[in-house]
C-alpha positions, 0 to 999 in steps of 0.5 A, a space after each residue: 861089578 855092583 857099586 851099591 848096596 841095600 840099606 840093610 847091608 849099609 847098616 851091617 857095615 857098622 859091625 866090623 867083621 873082625 870084631 865079630 869074629 873075635 867075639 865068636 872065637 872068644 865064646 867058641 860059638 862055632 865049635 862043631 859048626 857045619 857051614 852055618 856061621 854065626 854071622 848068618 845067624 846074626 843077620 837072620 835075627 837082625 832081619 827078624 826085628 827090622 823086617 818084623 818077621 813073626 816066625 822062622 818061616 818068615 825070616 828064612 823066606 824073607 831072606 830067600 826073597 832077597 835073591 842076589 842081595 844076600 851076598 852084600 850082607 855077607 850071607 851065601 844063602 838063606 838059612 833053613 828053618 831047622 838050622 836057624 832054630 838049632 843055632 838059636 837053641 844051642 849057640 851061646 847068647 852071651 855072644 850077642 850080649 857082648 856084641 851089644 856092649 861092644 856096639 854101644 861103646 863104639 856108637 857112644 864114643 863117636 858121639 852119635 848117642 849123646 842126646 840127653 833131653 833134660 838140661 841139668 846143671 850137674 855133669 854127673 852121669 844120670 841113670 835109671 834102674 827098672 825092669 820090664 816083664 814080658 809074659 807068654 804061655 807057660 806051656 810053651 816056656 815051662 822054664 820061665 815061671 812067673 805066675 800060676 798059669 803064665 810064664 814070663 821073663 824080666 829084662 832088668 835095665 840100668 839106663 843112661 840118660 845121655 844115650 837113653 840106652 842101657 849100660 847094663 841089662 840082665 834077663 831073668 825069670 819073671 818071678 825074680 825080685 828086682 831088688 835081687 838084681 839091683 844088689 849085684 850092681 856097682 854103678 859108676 862113682 859119681 853117678 846119680 841113680 833114679 829108682 822107684 820104691 821097689 828098689 829100697 834097700 838101706 844096706 845097698 844105699 849105705 854101700 852106694 853112699 860109701 862108694 860115692 854113688 848117689 841115688 834119688 827115690 821115693 820114701 816109704 810111708 812108715 820110714 822112721 827117721 829124725 830131722 837133723 836140719 831144716 833147709 830153706 825152701 825156694 819160694 820162686 821155683 817149683 812146689 817144694 814144701 820141705 827140704 830136710 837132712 834126716 837120719 834113719 832111726 829104725 833099728 836095722 835101717 840105721 845099722 845098714 845106712 848110718 849116713 845122713 840122708 835128705 828128704 824133699 817134699 814136693 806138691 804135684 799140682 797135676 795129680 794133686 798129691 804130695 811126693 816125698 823123695 829120699 836122696 843122699 845128694 845134699 848139694 843139689 837143689 830141691 827142684 833138681 832132685 824132683 826133676 831127676 825123679 821125673 826124668 826117670 820116666 825115660 826108662 818107661 819110654 825105652 821099654 815102650 819103644 823096645 816092645 812096640 818096634 821090635 819082636 820081643 812079644 812073640 818069639 821064634 824059639 821056646 828055649 831059654 837060650 833062643 829067647 835071650 838071643 832074640 832079646 839081645 838082638 832086639 837091643 842091638 836093633 834098637 841101638 841101630 834105630 836110635 843111631 839112625 834117628 839121631 842122624 836123620 834130619 827128617 822130623 819123624 818119630 822112632 816108630 815111623 823110622 822103624 816102619 819105613 826102614 822095614 818097607 825099604 830094608 832090601 832096597 838099594 838107596 844111599 843110607 845118608 840121603 834116605 835118612 835126610 829125605 826119605 820121600 824123594 830119595 830114588 832107589 839106585 838100580 844096580 847095574 853090572 859094569 863090564 870091565 875091559 880086558 887088554 887082550 891082544 888082537 888076532 895075529 898080534 903078539 901079547 906084550 
């Protein structure tokens, strides 16, 4: 009886099989299935990201090389390329979308993702809204129109600055406007959303203000407004040049957003430019408003970590469903990496953790010990333990 399991198996233990089975049943993902389970598909795609497999062949051969370790993953045998390809093309990607949200809620509830870097005095949830574009050959992905000779998809993300993971994500064709997705959102009441110029829509800002949602963005150069109040500018902190309460005066803008807004002008000594911010939060300090927009850079770091450490630049399927499954499982893999990075006492970057995990994914080590001291944690050799049976001796009656 083997008493140890691989690092990969210990990671998979954080996805309760009962919850996974409930999601499979909800989405009817295994309807007409003939032996190939959604769990095997999930293990295969997670292996694709964590092991950095470049193709279906590498995924299947990599799992096949695991020999007896597959049973610890809940997999009876390595899948065939055609079987995995068909499953990715036809089984609903919404299964893995809901699995991501369920796993995120579980990790977040346990406090394992509460790592906000910037220290703000307010307790409001801080969010950033942006998208990243993933481009590829239009001939292979004809459904993903983006440019004349290039295909692409956008991953629209609403990132929480408490966990630096998305509380909302949506995958669209590359030509879809960012604002079109933003207009469908209803951020939590009391939250502060940082966004760039591409998301300015006064009707949306008016709705958010009525719903108790705050925003911080840049102001367009030709915005028409009138100054209602000049507020005092802090002299000792930051490079605040102006702090004003304004009212939009453009014909359509004042109809869409009749609320009083706030304009804060800041001098950036590094870039030697003036930055003008627009917000509907009148109680925050002017320096805090500038710091909120600066912290929006975290969403760019999130996109960078996603693209550098996981397989979202090359895809193992060409259908829309297969691509969505690969992106959602990439988000699940990144969630695991963030959680491991939070638990680890070793001072390594997320990219180093991802590379080290790839090299040790199917080795037998204690996960907690390996995270604290990856260089001196020796692999555990799984040995078979022979159980003794109480058999009667020859000529002796059985009890």
